C-alpha positions as CSV (number, residue, x, y, z in Angstrom):
1,X,0.0,0.0,0.0
2,X,1.2,3.5,-0.8
3,X,1.3,6.6,1.4
4,X,-1.6,8.7,2.5
5,X,-1.5,11.1,-0.4
6,X,-1.2,8.5,-3.1
7,X,-4.9,7.7,-3.7
8,X,-4.4,6.1,-7.1
9,X,-1.9,3.6,-5.8
10,X,-4.1,2.8,-2.8
11,X,-7.1,2.1,-5.1
12,X,-5.8,-1.4,-5.9
13,X,-5.3,-2.3,-2.2
14,X,-8.7,-0.9,-1.3
15,X,-10.3,-3.0,-4.1
16,X,-8.7,-6.1,-2.7
17,X,-9.9,-5.4,0.8
18,X,-13.4,-4.7,-0.5
19,X,-13.5,-8.0,-2.4
20,X,-12.3,-9.9,0.7
21,X,-15.0,-8.3,2.8
22,X,-17.7,-9.0,0.2
23,X,-16.7,-12.5,-0.7
24,X,-15.2,-13.8,2.5
25,X,-16.8,-12.0,5.4
26,X,-20.5,-12.3,4.4
27,X,-21.1,-14.9,7.2
28,X,-19.9,-12.7,10.0
29,X,-16.9,-12.5,12.4
30,X,-14.2,-15.1,13.0
31,X,-13.9,-17.2,16.2
32,X,-10.4,-16.1,17.0
33,X,-7.5,-14.0,15.6
34,X,-5.7,-17.2,14.5
35,X,-8.9,-18.4,12.7
36,X,-9.0,-15.0,10.9
37,X,-5.3,-15.2,9.9
38,X,-5.7,-18.7,8.6
39,X,-8.8,-18.0,6.6
40,X,-7.5,-14.7,5.1
41,X,-4.3,-16.4,4.1
42,X,-6.2,-19.4,2.5
43,X,-8.5,-17.0,0.7
44,X,-5.7,-14.9,-0.7
45,X,-3.1,-17.6,-1.5
46,X,-5.3,-20.5,-2.4
47,X,-8.4,-19.0,-3.9
48,X,-7.9,-15.3,-4.9
49,X,-4.4,-15.6,-6.4
50,X,-4.9,-19.0,-8.0
51,X,-8.5,-19.9,-8.8
52,X,-10.7,-16.8,-8.8
53,X,-11.4,-15.4,-12.3
54,X,-10.2,-11.9,-12.8
55,X,-11.7,-9.5,-15.2
56,X,-8.3,-8.0,-16.0
57,X,-7.2,-11.5,-17.2
58,X,-10.1,-12.0,-19.5
59,X,-12.1,-13.7,-16.8
60,X,-9.6,-16.5,-16.4
61,X,-8.0,-17.6,-13.2
62,X,-4.3,-16.5,-12.7
63,X,-3.2,-20.2,-13.0
64,X,-5.0,-20.6,-16.4
65,X,-3.7,-17.2,-17.6
66,X,-0.1,-18.1,-16.7
67,X,-0.5,-21.6,-18.3
68,X,-1.7,-20.0,-21.6
69,X,1.0,-17.3,-21.4
70,X,3.8,-19.8,-20.9
71,X,2.5,-22.0,-23.7
72,X,2.5,-19.0,-26.1
73,X,5.9,-18.0,-24.9
74,X,7.3,-21.5,-25.6
75,X,5.6,-21.6,-29.0
76,X,7.2,-18.2,-29.9
77,X,10.6,-19.3,-28.8
78,X,10.3,-22.5,-30.7
79,X,9.2,-20.7,-33.9
80,X,12.2,-18.3,-33.6
81,X,14.6,-21.1,-33.2
82,X,13.1,-23.1,-36.2
83,X,13.2,-20.0,-38.5
84,X,17.0,-19.6,-38.1
């Protein structure tokens, strides 16, 4: 997160927290601080960063986007090598 006066840089972080609140906290509070830490970590690292579809990635999950990106990169490299 950026400093207080950097509203445009903070917009991304605010968006993530709004998404977490909307998607994860709809059932209410956590039982304990450890429970909250565990669930937030699992939400971000297991679901949000790997499986949740993102509009900025063409409504693909980050895993699928990276898989396609790496396949295209490999194909481009192979085509450059075979042209020579």
